[in-house]
N, C-alpha and C positions, 0 to 999 in steps of 0.2 A: 101602160106604163113601161118605159124603157129605163134601164140602168146603165150608167156609164162609169168608167174608171179612168183615173189618171195613173200613169205608171212611171216608175223611175227608170234609169238606164238599164237595169237588169230585169225589168218586167214586173217588179213587185208593185202592187197597188199603193198609191199614196193618197188616194181620195176616191170616194164614191158619190155619185150624183144620180138622182131620180128626176126625170123630166116632169113628174107630177108634183114635185116639191120645190125643186130649184128652178128659178127663172133663167139662170144662165148656166150653161154647161161649158166648162173651160175648153179652149182650143186644144186639140190634141187628145182629148178624152175619147176613149173607144167604147162602143156598146158591148156589154157583157150580158150573159144570161143570168136569170134569177139564181140558178143552181151555182154558177161560178161565183156570184156575189156572196151567197151563203157559205160556200166553201172557203172563200177568202176570209170572211168574218170569223168563221169557226177555227181558222188556222192562221191567225194574224202573224205576218212576218215569215210564214213558212210556205207560201204559194207565190208563184210568178206566172204571168201570162206570156208564153213564148209562142209566137206564130199562131195566136188565137187559141192555144191549148193551155190549160192550167196545169202547171207542173209543180211537184214538191221540191222545195229548196231548203237548205239549212237556215235556221233562224239566225238573223244577224246577231253578232256578239254585242252584249250590252256594254256600254261605256260607262264606267262609274262617274258620278258627278264630280266636277272639280271642287276642291275645297273652296269655301268662300273667302273673299278678300276681307281682311280685318282692318278696322280703324285702329289708330294708335291707342285709343282708350280701351277697345276690346282686347287688343294684344296684351297690354300691360295688366289689365284686370285678370285676364286668363292666366298669365304668368303668376301673378300673385295668388290666385286661387290654387294653382299647382304647387305653391310653396317656393316660387322663384322670385327673388327680388330684383329690382332694377340694378342694384349694386352688383349682384351676381352676373347679370348679363353684361354690364359694363366691364367687370373684371375679366370675363371671357373674351371680350373684344380687345382689351388691353393686352391679353396674352397672345394675340395673333403675332407671330414673329416678323412677318414682312411689313415694313413701315407703310408702304402704299396700300396693301390690303387692309391693314389696321385702320388707316384713315378713311378708306372707303366704307368700312364697316361702321365706323363712328358716325359718318354722314348718314348712312342708311338707317341706323338705329335712331339717331337724334332728329333727322329732318324729314323722314318719310311720313306722309299723312295716311298711307295705307300700306298693308303688308300682304304679300302673296305667299301662300304655303310653299309653292314651288321655287321660291328664290333660294339659291344655293346657301346664302348666309344663314337661313333658318336652320337647315340641317347642321351646318358647321357649328353654330352657337349651341344648338341642342346637344350635339355630341360632346362639346366641351363641358356642358352642364350635366352630362351623364344620362341624357335622354335617348331612348330608342326612337326610330321613325314612327313606330306605332304609338308611343307615348306622346310624341309631338302631334300626330294626327288627332288623337283623342283630346288633347288640350286645345287644339285649334278648333275642333268642332264645338267644344264646350264654350270657348271664348266667343264664338260667333253668336251665341245666344244672349250675350250681355249687351 
């Protein structure tokens, strides 16, 4: 039995293949020893193969998952659950001083079919309603379950 690994640009393994199990070994996969395979499995993300030698590397930083996209219904139910009415949101939009920005906000609020947490208007309206980014995040996460 031979073991093969595919590697990313930094030499970190991205996949392992055994010729006694896999019918096809990907092009570019290199043969590694059983010891190297076990070392990589025991230290996932912290080993790289450089010049045929297994070296210790820092584990890649974990990227937090992106907040989910909410439907119009999810957003409005989430706001209501948080004690925020549609009228309060619309009042916050009407309080935007710049006429063009206010009209854009009206369109975004009334006509969007989905809402992204990262949209600048979410934090702008949240702040106008006295919410912290952490409170918005919590509300957003809860609304996604509706």
